[in-house]
C-alpha positions in Angstrom: 1.2 141.4 193.8 -1.3 138.5 194.0 -4.4 139.4 195.9 -4.4 138.2 199.5 -7.1 136.1 201.0 -8.2 137.2 204.5 -8.1 134.3 206.9 -8.0 133.7 210.7 -5.1 132.2 212.5 -7.1 129.2 213.6 -7.7 128.3 209.9 -4.0 128.4 209.2 -3.3 126.3 212.3 -5.9 123.7 211.0 -4.2 123.7 207.6 -0.8 123.2 209.2 -2.1 120.2 211.2 -3.6 118.7 208.1 -0.2 119.1 206.4 1.6 117.5 209.3 -0.6 114.4 208.9 0.2 114.0 205.2 3.5 112.2 205.5 6.4 111.3 207.8 7.7 114.9 207.7 6.4 117.9 205.9 8.1 121.3 205.4 6.0 124.5 205.6 7.4 127.8 204.6 6.1 131.2 205.6 7.4 134.1 203.4 6.7 137.8 203.3 8.3 141.2 203.6 10.3 142.4 206.6 7.9 143.3 209.4 4.9 141.3 208.0 4.6 139.2 211.1 6.1 135.9 209.8 8.0 135.0 212.9 5.0 135.5 215.3 2.7 133.5 213.0 5.2 130.7 212.6 5.7 130.6 216.4 1.9 130.4 216.9 1.5 127.6 214.4 4.3 125.5 215.9 3.0 126.0 219.5 -0.6 125.1 218.4 0.5 121.9 216.5 2.6 120.9 219.5 5.8 118.8 220.1 5.7 117.2 216.7 6.4 120.6 215.1 9.5 122.6 215.1 10.4 126.2 214.0 13.6 126.6 211.9 13.9 130.2 210.8 15.9 131.3 207.8 17.4 134.1 209.9 19.8 131.6 211.5 21.8 131.8 208.3 22.7 135.5 208.6 26.4 136.0 207.9 28.4 136.9 211.0 28.8 140.7 211.6 32.6 140.4 211.1 32.1 138.9 207.7 29.5 141.5 206.7 32.0 144.2 207.6 34.8 142.4 205.6 32.5 142.1 202.6 31.3 145.7 202.9 27.7 144.7 203.4 27.2 145.6 207.1 25.0 148.6 206.2 22.7 146.3 204.2 22.2 143.5 206.8 19.1 141.6 205.9 19.6 141.9 202.2 19.6 138.8 200.1 23.4 138.6 199.8 23.9 138.8 203.5 22.7 135.2 204.1 24.4 131.8 203.7 21.8 130.7 201.1 23.6 127.4 200.3 23.8 126.5 204.0 20.1 127.1 204.4 19.2 125.0 201.3 21.5 122.2 202.6 19.7 122.2 206.0 16.3 122.0 204.3 17.5 119.0 202.3 18.5 117.2 205.5 15.3 118.1 207.2 13.2 116.9 204.3 14.8 113.5 203.9 14.1 112.7 207.6 17.5 111.5 208.9 17.6 108.8 211.6 19.3 111.2 214.1 18.6 114.7 215.2 19.4 117.6 212.9 20.7 120.8 214.6 19.9 124.2 213.1 21.2 127.7 213.9 19.2 130.6 215.3 19.7 134.4 215.0 20.0 136.1 218.4 18.7 139.6 218.1 20.2 140.5 221.5 23.6 139.6 220.0 22.9 140.5 216.4 24.6 137.3 215.5 23.7 133.7 214.3 24.4 131.0 216.8 25.0 127.4 215.5 23.5 124.3 217.0 20.6 126.0 218.7 17.5 124.2 217.4 17.2 120.4 217.7 15.0 118.7 215.2 14.6 115.0 216.2 13.3 112.3 213.9 9.9 112.5 215.8 9.2 116.0 214.3 6.5 115.7 211.6 6.2 119.3 210.7 9.1 121.7 210.2 8.0 125.4 209.8 10.5 127.7 208.3 10.0 131.5 207.8 11.9 134.3 206.1 11.9 136.9 203.5 13.4 135.0 200.6 11.8 131.6 200.6 10.2 132.1 197.2 13.0 133.7 195.2 13.7 132.3 191.8 17.5 132.9 191.4 20.0 130.2 192.4 20.5 128.9 195.0 17.3 130.4 196.6 15.1 128.7 194.0 15.8 125.3 195.6 14.0 126.4 198.7 10.6 126.4 197.1 11.2 123.0 195.6 12.0 121.6 199.1 8.9 123.0 200.7 5.7 120.9 200.7 3.7 124.0 201.1 4.4 127.8 201.1 2.4 130.7 202.5 3.0 134.4 201.8 1.9 136.7 204.6 0.8 140.2 203.4 0.3 143.2 205.6 -0.6 146.9 205.1 2.6 148.7 204.1 2.1 151.6 206.6 1.5 149.3 209.5 4.5 147.2 208.5 6.8 150.2 208.4 5.6 151.3 211.8 6.3 147.9 213.3 9.8 147.7 211.6 10.7 151.1 213.0 9.6 150.2 216.5 11.6 146.9 216.2 14.8 148.7 215.3 14.3 151.2 218.1 13.7 148.3 220.6 17.0 146.8 219.6 18.9 150.0 220.3 18.8 152.2 217.2 18.0 155.9 217.7 14.6 156.9 216.3 15.9 158.6 213.2 18.2 155.7 212.3 15.4 153.2 212.9 13.2 155.1 210.5 16.0 155.3 207.9 16.7 151.6 208.1 13.0 150.7 207.8 12.4 152.9 204.8 15.7 152.2 203.2 17.3 148.8 203.4 14.2 147.0 204.7 12.0 148.6 202.0 14.3 147.6 199.2 14.2 144.0 200.5 10.4 144.3 200.7 10.1 145.3 197.1 12.2 142.3 196.1 10.0 139.9 198.2 6.7 141.3 196.9 7.3 139.9 193.5 7.6 136.4 194.8 4.1 136.1 196.3 2.8 134.3 193.1 4.9 131.2 193.9 3.1 130.6 197.2 0.3 128.1 197.6 -1.6 130.6 199.8 -1.3 134.4 200.0 -2.9 135.6 203.2 -3.8 138.7 205.3 -4.7 137.8 208.8 -8.2 138.6 210.0 -8.4 140.7 213.1 -5.3 142.0 214.9 -2.2 140.8 213.1 0.5 139.0 215.0 3.3 141.2 216.5 
């Protein structure tokens, strides 16, 4: 994988603010393996930039649990083929062209383990849209369109051992027994991480956070 540059969160916030000032609306993508800290970093950046920024996570495009069971993919939830990639690309197109009315995006509710439509409002006043997810830098269709729609992309790296510990703890927090949490983190999640690692070279910036990583 491309060597990561060690940076502080404040430096990334400053970079995001500069990006937001570059045009009527800019799209920033934060990619990385499961458990790397993408969501927390994205939330921090959006909060620091303020009301002219909005977070629109890729995870809102998870397929519904019933559909995953029908397709035989429930035991691989989070894999690349368990998302509505075309729907995600279509939303990014709408966000990039800055429509005159609000665009509504879905969110993934971890307490429900389901996506919920119409949960995130992105009004025309939003100048910076931050999106985060595992697969923003993939090259196969239709995922390859995501990178073309982003004005800037970051890849967040993290020590593999720490990432696995955090993933295991996350699965336990959402109700999986300890042995199942470990199996999921080292099985399905790790397979997804291996796929994502090969995409870092498509990012504008590959980073490891200085100091304590976001949780």
